C-alpha positions as CSV (number, residue, x, y, z in Angstrom):
1,M,-99.2,10.2,38.0
2,T,-102.7,10.2,40.1
3,P,-105.8,10.4,37.6
4,T,-107.7,13.5,38.0
5,T,-111.5,13.5,38.8
6,T,-113.1,16.8,37.4
7,S,-116.6,17.2,38.0
8,F,-119.5,18.1,34.9
9,A,-119.9,21.5,36.4
10,D,-116.1,22.4,36.2
11,L,-116.2,20.9,32.7
12,L,-119.0,23.2,32.0
13,R,-117.7,26.4,33.2
14,S,-114.2,25.7,31.8
15,A,-116.0,25.1,28.2
16,V,-118.1,28.3,28.1
17,T,-115.3,30.7,29.5
18,D,-112.3,29.4,27.9
19,P,-112.3,30.8,24.6
20,G,-112.5,28.9,21.2
21,I,-114.2,25.5,22.9
22,I,-117.3,25.9,21.8
23,S,-117.0,27.3,18.4
24,S,-114.4,24.3,18.1
25,A,-117.1,21.7,19.2
26,Y,-119.5,23.2,17.2
27,Q,-117.8,22.8,14.2
28,Q,-116.8,18.8,14.9
29,F,-120.6,18.5,15.6
30,H,-121.1,20.1,11.9
31,R,-118.5,18.2,10.3
32,Y,-120.3,14.8,11.6
33,S,-123.8,15.8,11.0
34,L,-122.5,16.8,7.5
35,G,-121.1,13.4,6.8
36,N,-124.3,11.5,8.1
37,Q,-126.2,14.3,5.8
38,L,-124.7,13.0,3.0
39,L,-124.5,9.4,4.1
40,A,-128.4,9.2,4.7
41,A,-128.4,10.8,0.8
42,D,-126.8,8.5,-0.2
43,L,-128.3,5.3,1.5
44,L,-131.7,7.0,0.5
45,R,-131.2,7.6,-3.3
46,S,-129.8,3.5,-3.4
47,R,-132.3,2.3,-1.7
48,L,-134.8,4.3,-4.2
49,S,-133.2,3.0,-6.6
50,E,-133.4,-0.7,-5.4
51,L,-137.7,0.0,-5.2
52,R,-137.7,1.6,-8.5
53,H,-136.0,-1.6,-10.3
54,A,-138.3,-4.3,-8.0
55,R,-141.7,-1.8,-9.2
56,L,-140.4,-1.9,-12.8
57,R,-139.4,-6.2,-12.2
58,Q,-143.2,-6.0,-11.1
59,C,-144.8,-4.6,-13.9
60,A,-142.6,-6.1,-16.3
61,A,-143.7,-9.7,-15.2
62,T,-147.5,-8.1,-14.8
63,V,-146.9,-7.3,-18.5
64,V,-145.9,-11.4,-19.4
65,E,-149.0,-13.0,-17.5
66,A,-151.2,-10.3,-19.5
67,Q,-149.5,-11.3,-23.2
68,D,-149.6,-15.6,-21.9
69,Q,-153.2,-14.5,-21.2
70,L,-153.9,-13.1,-24.5
71,R,-151.8,-15.5,-26.8
72,P,-154.7,-17.3,-29.0
73,V,-154.6,-21.1,-27.6
74,A,-154.7,-23.7,-30.3
75,V,-157.9,-26.1,-29.7
76,T,-158.7,-29.8,-31.3
77,M,-161.8,-31.4,-31.3
78,A,-162.2,-35.2,-31.9
79,V,-164.5,-35.7,-34.4
80,S,-165.3,-39.4,-33.4
81,H,-167.5,-38.9,-30.8
82,L,-170.3,-36.9,-32.9
83,A,-173.4,-38.8,-34.4
84,P,-174.0,-38.4,-37.9
85,G,-175.7,-35.9,-38.7
86,Q,-174.6,-33.3,-36.4
87,P,-172.5,-30.5,-37.1
């Protein structure tokens, strides 16, 4: 069995003239393209979900930091170093 070589022009001519070949190729490409679109949509949805969670974590950290800054702090002073008669 010897391999046959076919030129691109011959392949193109047969694809255009033989009935159903272009339609079959288009259907396969459409299925492949639709699958890629669904995969891309799923990846985008998961990425957006990750970004949303990261933003929520950042907002939560900001709220905790603000609460820490607003929390009252007890200050004690040593009275021993004041001179007599000072308030």
